[in-house]
N, C-alpha and C positions, 0 to 999 in steps of 0.2 A: 449260311449256306455259301459254299464256295461259288464265286462267279456272280452272285446275286447283285452285288453293287457295281459290278463292271458293266459298262455300257459301251457298245461298239462305237467306233468312230463314225460309222454310217448313221447310227441312231442319233448321235450327238449332232451331226450335220443336218439331219432331218429336223431336229428340234430347233436348231439355229435358223434354218431356212423358214420354218413356220413362224418363229418369232419375228423375223424380218418382214414376212408377208403381212402379219397382223399389224405391225407398226406402220408399214407402208400404206396399208389400206386405211388405217385410222388417220394418218396424215392426209391422205387424199380426201377422205370424208370431211376432215376439219377445214381444209382449204376450200372445198366446195361449199360447205356451210357458211364460211366467212364471206366467200365471194357472193353467194346468193343474198346475203344479208348485209352487204357493204353499205347500202343506203341507210340501214338502221344504225350501223356502227358510226357512220359519219354524222348522223343526227344526234347520237348520244355524245359524240365528241364535241359537237357544236353546242349542245345543251350544257355540257359540263364546263366548257369554256375555260376560264381561269380557275375553276374549282378543283382542278385535278392536275397533278404533275404528269409529265409524259409517261406513257406506258411502255415506251420503247426501252428495252433493257438488253444488255449484252450477255447477261446470264439469267438463268431462271432460279428463283429461290422463293422462300416463303415471304409473304407480306403480312406485316403486323400492323393493324390499324392504329395501335398505340404509337407507332413511329410517324404517323401522318400528322400534318399540320391541321389542328381542329378547325381553323378558319377556312380550310379548303375542302372539307368533307361535305359531300352532298348526299342526302338520304336517298336510298334506292328508289323509294316511291316517287320522289321528286324527279329523279333521272328518268324513270319510266314515263311519268306524266309528260315530261318534255318531248318524248317521242311520239305521243299521241296526236 
């Protein structure tokens, strides 16, 4: 159909605006959740101590547990138990 795949500039702008709104709200929710649970995160970091490399990264990418040092891996159940 002629014109079927054509989308107006206004429609594209509305889609872009909605995407930005969704991402902004998700970011705000994530920051709030992390802030509200900061004490738990601090406790987890304390429990992990030297068992974990820094989680601070300059870029986001996949993490492969096969790349981790086996001597520094802590089981999730042990990490959670340390928070109790």
